[in-house]
N, C-alpha and C positions, 0 to 999 in steps of 0.2 A: 573518526567522526567528526564530523560537518562543526561543531560546535568548537573543537578546539583545534581548528587550522587543516582538519583533512579536507582532499579533494572528491567534488562527485565525476563520474566517471563511467560513461554506460559498458553494462556488460549485458549479454543473454544468460539469459535464468536458464540455469544447468536443471538436469533432470532431477536432481537431488530438492534444489529449491519448490520446483511443483508439484514434487511428493511433499510439502512440508505445508504449502499452501494447501493442498485438497486436505489433506490430514486436519486441518487447524481449522478452514473456509466453515465448513456445516457448521461447528461449536461456533464461531464467533458471527453468525449468523443467529443462529438460534437467541442469542443474548441482544440481538439488534444493531449490531456493529457493519456497518455497509462500508463506511472507510478506514482500512487502520495500516498502521506502515509496518515491517517486523524488518528487524534485523538477523542478519545471518551470517557465522564466520566460519566454514569450514562447511563443513555439513551438519552444523548444527544451528539450533533455534535460540539466539541470547537472548531477544527483547522480542515484545508485541506492542508498539506503541497506537493507542487507540486516542489519546488526545493531540497530537501534536506530528503525524506523520510529514516526514521532510520533505525534500527535493521535488515537491511539486515542477514547480517554475524549471529545473533541470531536464526533469523526463519530459515537459512541454515541447522547451527548446532540440534536445537532441531526437526527438522519435516524431515533435509536429503532431503532440495530442493536447486536448484541451479539458485534463481532470477536472477541473476548478469548475469548468460547465457540467462535464459530465454527474459528478455530484452534486450539483442543483437541481439538474433534472433528476435524478433518483430520488432528493429529496423530495421534489415539487408533486414526482409522481407519490410518493408515498403518502405524504398532507394528505392528494386529495381522493385516495383511497377511505381516508376517516372522516 
């Protein structure tokens, strides 16, 4: 847990991680959630963070991403449709 002194380290998603995402993704999308973080310990989903997913900066740095930019574009697209 980063809030209590843990550190972030990049790892590849496992087949089980992808299975969890596939299982919960439609449920979250149905509820209008477009950006969440999940905590997985071992093979088990332990938490779904809908208000403050962490590690955006770490993921951006490690993988050359622009997560905040992608999120803002997604929000702008959704607002433009309504």
